C-alpha positions as CSV (number, residue, x, y, z in Angstrom):
1,M,16.3,11.4,6.2
2,L,18.7,11.4,8.8
3,L,20.4,14.4,10.5
4,K,23.2,16.3,8.6
5,S,26.0,16.0,10.1
6,L,29.7,16.5,9.9
7,R,31.7,14.6,7.0
8,L,33.4,11.6,8.3
9,S,37.1,12.2,7.8
10,V,40.6,12.1,9.5
11,G,40.6,15.1,11.4
12,V,37.0,16.8,11.4
13,S,36.6,16.0,14.9
14,G,37.0,14.0,18.2
15,H,33.8,12.3,17.9
16,S,34.7,11.2,14.0
17,R,38.2,9.8,15.0
18,R,36.3,8.0,17.4
19,A,34.4,6.4,14.7
20,F,37.3,5.4,12.8
21,V,38.8,3.6,15.7
22,S,35.7,1.9,16.6
23,L,35.8,0.8,12.9
24,G,39.1,-0.6,13.0
25,R,37.8,-2.8,16.3
26,F,35.3,-4.6,14.0
27,I,36.3,-8.0,14.0
28,V,34.6,-10.5,11.4
29,S,36.0,-14.0,11.2
30,A,34.4,-17.2,9.0
31,K,35.6,-20.5,7.4
32,N,37.8,-19.8,4.8
33,K,37.2,-16.2,5.2
34,S,38.7,-13.9,7.2
35,L,38.5,-10.3,8.4
36,S,40.6,-10.6,11.4
37,S,42.6,-7.7,10.6
38,P,41.8,-4.5,12.1
39,A,43.8,-2.4,9.0
40,S,42.1,-4.6,6.7
41,V,38.4,-4.2,8.3
42,L,39.2,-0.5,8.5
43,E,40.0,-0.5,4.8
44,K,36.8,-2.2,3.7
45,A,35.0,-0.1,5.5
46,M,35.9,3.4,4.4
47,D,37.0,2.1,0.7
48,S,33.7,2.6,-1.3
49,N,35.5,0.8,-4.0
50,S,35.7,-2.6,-1.1
51,P,33.2,-5.2,-0.8
52,C,30.0,-4.0,1.5
53,V,30.1,-6.4,4.5
54,L,26.9,-7.2,5.7
55,V,25.8,-9.4,9.1
56,L,22.6,-11.3,9.4
57,S,20.7,-12.3,12.4
58,G,17.6,-13.7,13.5
59,K,15.6,-14.2,17.0
60,S,14.7,-17.4,16.6
61,S,16.0,-20.6,15.2
62,S,13.9,-20.6,11.7
63,E,15.4,-17.3,10.9
64,V,18.9,-17.8,11.9
65,E,18.5,-20.6,9.1
66,L,17.3,-18.1,6.7
67,A,20.8,-16.1,7.2
68,K,22.5,-19.3,6.4
69,S,20.4,-20.0,3.6
70,L,20.3,-16.3,2.1
71,K,24.6,-16.3,2.9
72,S,25.3,-20.1,0.8
73,N,23.3,-18.8,-2.2
74,N,24.7,-15.3,-2.2
75,T,21.2,-13.7,-2.5
76,L,21.8,-10.3,-1.4
77,K,22.8,-7.5,-3.6
78,L,23.4,-3.4,-3.8
79,L,23.8,-1.7,-6.6
80,G,27.1,0.4,-6.3
81,Y,29.0,-2.7,-5.0
82,N,30.3,-5.6,-7.5
83,E,30.8,-7.5,-4.6
84,I,28.6,-8.1,-0.8
85,E,30.3,-10.1,1.7
86,V,27.8,-11.9,3.9
87,F,28.3,-13.1,7.7
88,L,26.0,-14.9,10.0
89,D,25.9,-12.8,13.4
90,S,27.6,-16.2,15.3
91,E,30.6,-15.1,13.2
92,R,31.9,-11.7,14.1
93,E,33.6,-11.1,17.5
94,K,31.5,-9.1,20.1
95,Q,32.3,-5.9,22.0
96,P,29.9,-5.5,24.8
97,N,29.0,-1.9,25.2
98,G,30.9,-0.9,22.3
99,D,30.3,1.7,19.5
100,H,28.8,-1.1,17.1
101,F,25.2,-2.6,17.2
102,Q,24.7,-5.1,20.1
103,T,22.4,-7.9,18.4
104,D,22.0,-9.6,22.0
105,S,20.7,-6.9,23.7
106,Y,18.3,-5.6,20.9
107,F,16.8,-9.4,20.0
108,N,16.3,-9.8,24.2
109,S,14.3,-6.4,24.3
110,L,12.1,-7.5,21.2
111,S,8.6,-9.3,21.7
112,T,7.3,-9.3,18.2
113,N,5.7,-11.8,15.6
114,Q,6.9,-10.7,12.7
115,F,8.7,-7.2,12.9
116,G,12.2,-6.6,13.5
117,R,13.0,-10.3,13.9
118,F,15.7,-10.2,11.2
119,L,18.1,-8.3,11.1
120,I,20.9,-7.0,8.3
121,W,23.9,-4.9,10.2
122,C,26.5,-3.0,8.5
123,A,29.6,-1.1,10.2
124,R,29.5,1.6,7.1
125,M,27.1,1.5,4.4
126,P,25.1,3.9,2.0
127,S,21.6,3.5,2.7
128,T,19.9,1.3,4.8
129,H,16.6,1.8,2.8
130,D,18.7,0.6,-0.7
131,V,19.1,-2.6,1.2
132,V,15.9,-3.1,1.9
133,S,14.4,-2.1,-1.4
134,Q,16.9,-3.5,-3.4
135,N,16.3,-7.0,-1.7
136,F,12.2,-6.9,-0.6
137,C,11.6,-10.1,-2.5
138,D,14.1,-12.2,-1.1
139,L,13.9,-10.8,2.4
140,P,11.2,-11.7,5.0
141,L,8.6,-9.2,5.6
142,G,9.5,-7.3,8.9
143,T,13.3,-7.4,7.9
144,V,15.3,-4.8,9.2
145,C,18.5,-3.4,8.0
146,V,20.8,-1.1,11.0
147,A,23.9,0.8,9.5
148,D,26.5,2.2,12.9
149,I,27.7,5.0,9.7
150,Q,25.6,6.1,7.0
151,F,27.1,8.0,4.3
152,K,24.4,8.3,1.4
153,G,20.8,8.0,3.4
154,R,17.9,9.2,1.7
155,G,15.4,11.5,2.3
156,R,12.6,13.6,0.8
157,S,13.3,15.5,-2.5
158,K,16.0,13.2,-3.4
159,N,18.2,15.0,-0.2
160,V,21.1,12.7,1.0
161,W,22.2,13.1,4.5
162,E,25.6,11.4,6.5
163,S,24.7,10.0,10.0
164,P,27.9,9.3,12.1
165,I,28.0,6.7,15.1
166,G,25.3,7.2,17.8
167,C,22.4,7.8,15.3
168,L,19.9,5.2,14.9
169,M,19.3,4.5,11.2
170,F,17.3,1.4,10.2
171,S,15.0,0.9,7.1
172,F,12.7,-2.2,7.3
173,T,10.1,-3.7,5.1
174,I,5.9,-3.6,5.3
175,Q,3.6,-5.4,2.9
176,M,0.3,-3.6,1.9
177,E,-2.5,-4.3,-0.3
178,D,-4.9,-0.9,-0.1
179,G,-3.2,1.7,-1.8
180,R,-5.8,4.2,0.0
181,V,-3.6,3.8,3.1
182,V,-0.2,3.4,2.0
183,P,0.0,7.5,2.7
184,L,-1.0,7.3,6.0
185,L,1.4,4.5,7.1
186,Q,4.4,7.5,7.5
187,Y,2.2,8.7,10.1
188,V,1.7,5.3,11.6
189,V,5.5,4.9,11.7
190,S,6.3,8.7,13.6
191,L,3.7,7.8,16.1
192,A,5.4,4.4,17.3
193,I,8.7,6.3,17.6
194,T,7.4,8.5,19.7
195,E,5.1,6.0,21.6
196,A,8.3,3.6,22.2
197,I,10.5,6.6,23.6
198,K,7.4,7.0,25.9
199,D,7.3,3.7,26.7
200,I,11.2,3.5,27.5
201,C,11.1,6.6,30.3
202,N,7.8,5.3,31.6
203,H,9.6,1.6,32.2
204,N,12.7,3.3,33.4
205,G,11.0,6.0,35.6
206,L,12.2,8.6,33.4
207,P,10.9,12.3,33.2
208,Y,8.9,12.2,30.0
209,L,10.8,13.2,27.2
210,D,8.7,15.4,25.0
211,V,9.7,14.1,20.9
212,R,6.9,15.4,18.9
213,I,6.0,15.0,14.9
214,K,6.4,17.7,12.3
215,W,4.3,16.9,9.5
216,P,4.5,15.3,7.4
217,N,7.8,13.1,8.3
218,D,10.0,15.0,10.8
219,L,10.6,14.4,14.6
220,Y,11.3,17.5,16.7
221,L,12.8,17.6,20.4
222,N,12.9,21.0,22.5
223,G,12.1,23.0,18.6
224,L,15.4,21.2,17.2
225,K,15.0,18.3,14.4
226,V,16.1,15.0,16.0
227,G,15.1,12.4,13.2
228,G,12.9,11.8,10.6
229,I,10.8,9.4,8.4
230,L,11.1,7.9,4.8
231,C,8.6,5.6,3.3
232,T,8.9,4.6,-0.5
233,S,6.9,1.8,-2.3
234,T,6.5,-0.1,-5.2
235,Y,3.3,-2.1,-6.7
236,K,3.9,-5.8,-7.3
237,S,1.4,-8.5,-8.0
238,K,-1.1,-6.4,-7.0
239,K,0.8,-5.7,-3.5
240,F,2.3,-2.1,-2.5
241,N,5.9,-3.6,-1.4
242,V,7.4,-0.8,1.2
243,S,10.1,0.4,2.9
244,A,10.3,2.3,5.8
245,G,13.2,4.3,7.4
246,I,13.9,6.1,10.5
247,G,16.7,8.1,11.4
248,L,17.1,9.1,15.0
249,N,19.7,11.0,17.0
250,V,20.3,9.4,19.8
251,D,23.7,9.8,21.4
252,N,25.7,12.4,19.7
253,D,25.4,16.0,19.9
254,K,26.6,17.3,16.5
255,P,25.2,19.4,14.8
256,S,22.5,19.8,17.1
257,I,20.5,17.7,19.5
258,C,20.1,14.2,20.8
259,L,18.3,12.3,23.0
260,N,20.9,11.6,25.7
261,S,21.8,15.3,25.8
262,V,18.8,16.5,26.9
263,L,18.2,13.7,29.7
264,R,21.9,14.7,30.8
265,E,21.8,18.5,30.5
266,S,17.6,19.2,31.0
267,L,17.0,16.4,32.7
268,A,19.6,15.7,35.1
269,V,19.6,12.0,34.7
270,N,22.2,9.4,34.8
271,Y,19.7,6.8,32.6
272,K,21.5,6.6,28.6
273,F,19.1,5.8,25.9
274,S,20.5,2.8,23.7
275,R,20.1,2.3,19.9
276,E,19.6,-1.0,20.9
277,V,16.6,-0.8,23.2
278,I,14.6,1.8,21.2
279,L,14.8,0.0,17.9
280,A,13.3,-3.1,19.8
281,A,10.6,-0.9,21.8
282,F,10.2,0.7,17.9
283,F,8.8,-2.6,16.8
284,N,7.2,-3.7,19.6
285,K,4.8,-0.5,19.5
286,F,4.2,-0.6,15.7
287,E,3.4,-3.8,15.4
288,K,0.3,-3.1,17.4
289,L,-0.5,0.2,15.9
290,Y,-0.2,-1.5,12.8
291,S,-2.2,-4.6,13.3
292,L,-4.8,-1.6,14.6
293,F,-4.1,0.7,11.5
294,I,-5.0,-2.5,9.1
295,N,-8.0,-3.7,10.7
296,Q,-9.9,-0.6,12.2
297,G,-7.9,2.3,9.9
298,F,-6.1,5.2,10.5
299,H,-8.7,7.1,13.1
300,T,-8.4,4.6,15.7
301,M,-4.9,6.6,16.8
302,E,-5.8,9.7,14.8
303,E,-6.2,11.6,18.2
304,L,-3.0,9.9,19.7
305,Y,-1.4,11.4,16.7
306,Y,-2.8,15.2,17.1
307,Q,-1.6,14.8,20.8
308,T,2.1,14.3,19.3
309,W,2.4,16.6,16.5
310,L,3.1,20.1,16.6
311,H,0.2,21.8,14.3
312,S,-3.3,22.2,16.3
313,G,-4.6,25.1,15.5
314,Q,-1.8,26.0,14.0
315,R,-1.9,29.5,11.5
316,V,-0.2,29.0,7.6
317,I,0.2,31.1,4.9
318,V,-1.7,29.6,1.3
319,Q,-0.7,30.4,-1.9
320,E,-2.9,30.8,-4.5
321,K,-3.2,32.7,-8.0
322,N,-5.6,35.6,-9.0
323,E,-5.1,36.4,-12.6
324,D,-1.2,37.1,-13.3
325,Q,-0.8,37.9,-9.6
326,V,0.0,35.2,-6.4
327,V,-2.4,36.2,-3.3
328,E,-1.5,34.9,0.5
329,N,-4.3,33.5,2.8
330,V,-3.6,32.7,6.6
331,V,-5.8,29.6,7.2
332,T,-5.8,27.3,10.7
333,I,-5.1,24.0,10.5
334,Q,-7.6,21.4,11.9
335,G,-6.1,18.2,11.4
336,L,-5.3,15.7,8.9
337,T,-7.8,14.7,5.4
338,S,-8.4,11.0,4.5
339,S,-6.0,11.2,2.2
340,G,-3.4,12.4,4.5
341,Y,-2.6,16.0,3.6
342,L,-3.3,18.7,6.0
343,L,-7.0,20.0,6.7
344,A,-7.5,23.5,7.2
345,V,-10.1,26.4,7.5
346,G,-9.8,29.7,6.3
347,D,-11.1,33.0,8.1
348,D,-14.0,32.8,5.7
349,N,-15.0,28.9,7.4
350,Q,-14.5,27.5,4.1
351,M,-12.5,23.9,4.5
352,C,-9.5,23.2,2.3
353,E,-7.0,20.7,1.6
354,L,-3.3,22.0,2.1
355,H,-1.0,20.4,-0.4
356,P,2.9,21.8,-0.3
357,D,4.2,22.8,-4.0
358,G,7.0,20.6,-4.2
359,N,9.4,23.1,-4.4
360,S,10.6,24.1,-0.9
361,F,12.3,22.0,1.5
362,D,10.0,23.0,4.5
363,F,6.6,21.8,3.8
364,F,5.1,24.7,5.7
365,K,6.5,27.2,2.9
366,G,4.7,27.3,-0.2
367,L,1.5,25.6,0.8
368,V,-1.2,25.4,-1.8
369,R,-4.8,25.0,-0.7
370,R,-7.5,23.1,-2.6
371,K,-10.9,24.3,-1.2
372,L,-13.3,21.3,0.0
373,E,-17.2,20.7,-1.2
């Protein structure tokens, strides 16, 4: 799901060393339990055998009370860790303008009624997706988990990604009843993040940053991957419990490109995107789009989606078996089918639905055609 980057280890790069120093400055303290020593925090953060440290916060007093309850009842779990240490946001020492996620800045920009109002933050963890999916039933819907560093981020086909300081990495919870539209949710999430970036640019008088969607779940900027989306679901009590995650390279120009490097180099402006403002803008936009999606259907935003994706009119090769031979044909992408796959037309005007073969990392290699009546 996230941007593949350099492995975080001492001596890899100056940026990675700064990440280590930043983690060492993270200080959390609580009654009868103290993490006040920078050395002990660094050891805990980097040692996979040590407890995972989660910090809970909420926008309103009711959500703060929920955080206190989850902490006191020792509710949260994470496979692979025998112990999780949970703290309240009020118990950690804040470092304005530091590398760590600034919850105050985030909540000040958030204006939702449900999504993103309860937040779990961790300096370093395997996967935000695992936190929300494994604790789904114990968390309020719309809960978001954010990590500064993620070393086992989940992607499609069980791919694993490493993401350093500078990337916005988060996962959140949604619950849906109609299984027919669950596959379309990833497109709503994709559209919400691209529209959120537009909103930030408009609000700050910035030139438009052209982040585009590569079907089905990648984000591209200037022809290079800058992020990705992952949605997974389980079915329980006649409802689909969906965990949706996004990884977006905001401020790390390794290995290829990030939002701030494009602003700085291509558009020559001094503004700097922050993870906190982007995350709040995403939820502000997503909540509106999701309501529209559930109440009126994806078709209400389909045209906007096509304006944002990379594929209208794209000609691609599909493979078909003809007896013992594989025959390749060229088709032109028209849009999406009702089930969320690619709608295309052949040179013979035959409409078809395109499916990935499941074997290729690039969805556009090895496409299989199913003819439509």
